[in-house]
N, C-alpha and C positions, 0 to 999 in steps of 0.2 A: 429241240424236238423231243417229244416224249410219248410214252405209252403208259397207260394205267390199266391194271386188271390182273386177272388170274394168270399165272404163268403155267400154262398147260399146252399140250400139242394142238388141241382144237382151236386155240386162239391164234395160232400161226405166227407167234412173236418172232420166230426165227427169220421171217421175211425182213425184219428190220436190219438184218445183216447186209442186205443189198443197198441200204441207205448210208451205212457207216462211212463209205468212201466219198460221199458227196461233200464238196467243198463247204466248209463253215458249219458243218453239222456236229452237234454234240448230243448224243442220245442219252436220255434218262428213262429208266424203266422202273416204274412204281408198282409193287405188288409182290406176291409170293405164290408158290405153288410147286407141283411135282416136277416141273420142267426147269426150275431155277438154275440148278447146277449146269445142265446142258447149255442153257442160254448164256450163262456167264462165260463158258468156254467159247461159244459161237460169237459173242459180242464182247470181246475183251476190253474194248475202250469205252463201253457204256458204263454209266453210273447206275448201280442197282441200289435203290433205297430201301427195299423190303416193303412190307405192307404199311400203309399210313392211313390214318383216319382223322376225322374232325378238322380243326383249323389247320393242322399240319398238311393234310391232303389238299385242302382248299388253297393254301399257299403254293403248293407244288403245281397244281393245275394252272393257277394264275401266272406262274413264272414261265410257263411254256410259251414259245412263239408259235408252235404248230403241234397239234395233237394228232397222232397217227394210230389208227386202229386197223388191225390186220385180220381179225376174225371174220370169216365169210358166212358163218351160220348163226348169227345173233338174232334173237327174236325181238328184243327191245333195245339193248345196248345202252344201259344207264351211263356208262363212262363217256360215251359220245355226248349225251345230254349234259353231263356235268362239265365237260370241257367247254361246250358251247355256252353254258350258263356262266362260265368263268371268263367269257370273252375271248376264247381261243379258237381260231379257225381250225378246221379238222380235215384230215384226209382219210377217207374210209372206203371200204369195198362197196360197189354198187350192188348190194344184195342184202336181203333180210331187213332187220330193224333200222339200220342206219339210213336207208333210203327214205324213211318216214321223218327223219330228223334233218337231213342234209339236202339242200338244194344246190345243185352244181353251180359254182360261180357266185353264189349268194352268201352262204355262210361256211362253205367248205368246198372240197373237191372230191370227186368220186373216181374210182378206178375199177376196171374189171378185176374181180377177185383173184384170177389166176395170172394176171399180167404184172410181172415184176417191173417191166419197163414203164408201164403206166403209173405204177406206184412211185417209181423213181422220178418220173417227170413231174408228177403232182407235188411231191415233197420239194423237189428242186425249185419248182415255180414259186412256192410259198417261201421257201428258205431264202431265195435270192432276189425276190421282188417285194421290197418293203411296201410299195404302194398297194399291190394286190392283197398282201397279207393284212395290211391295216384296214382295207375296205371290207374284207371278209370278217375280220375281228370285230369291227364296228357293228356288223349285222348278227354276230353270233348270239349274244345274250338275248336281244329282242326276239330272235327266231324261236326260242324255247321258253321265254318268260311266261307264256300262257299255259305251259304244260305242267300242271300240278298233278299230283297223284290222283286227285279226284277227277280232273279232266281226262286223264289217260284212262282211268277205269271206266268213266262214262263212255268214252269213245269205244272201248273194248266191248262194253255191253251193247252199244248200238251196232257194232259189227255182228255180234251174235244174233241180235234181233233180225238184222237184215238177212242173215243166212238161214235162220229157222222160219222166218215169216212165210216164205213160199211153201214150206211143209205144212204149216197150219192152214193156209189157204187151200192147198190141195186136199187135205183131210176134210175140211169143211165141204168142199165141192163133192167129194166122194160120199159124204154123209147125205147131202141133199139128193144126190143121184140115187143112192140106195133107198132113201126114204120115199122117193117118188117112183120107185119101181123101175128105174131106168137101168 
């Protein structure tokens, strides 16, 4: 089981400590940041690799059986997309960017962001049920294969258009009303 990302308090990596005692779990933490020393003390049995990039990072992702992300305030969450693209099922909070990437029971599992018990159950389910893990892993890569930077940016622009469109329509209506003396 592993986490990849910045090691800072806002990522809530300390929650992985609640998983360390699950049977058969070996925790790998990939990344660096201001919270590294504190996390090393909180997770003494975890393997800390430091920051990795390129092929080394790709190999680390692909070697995981389960990817766990604990940050509840992500806007996009590139690491979840990278894990899925590596064919790894994920366990993520049901909040923010991850909910755009993960479909419960299809390519990963969701948990309420403040529920340590739901996090433990989700990770335990994947860690101890090879069949479920394999089914989600098989769907992981196809679930994000269409999500290129271009497609994500186009999707973002469409969201902006949808939000501002009503403003333009309202302004046009006001102009027509003002021009007509209404």
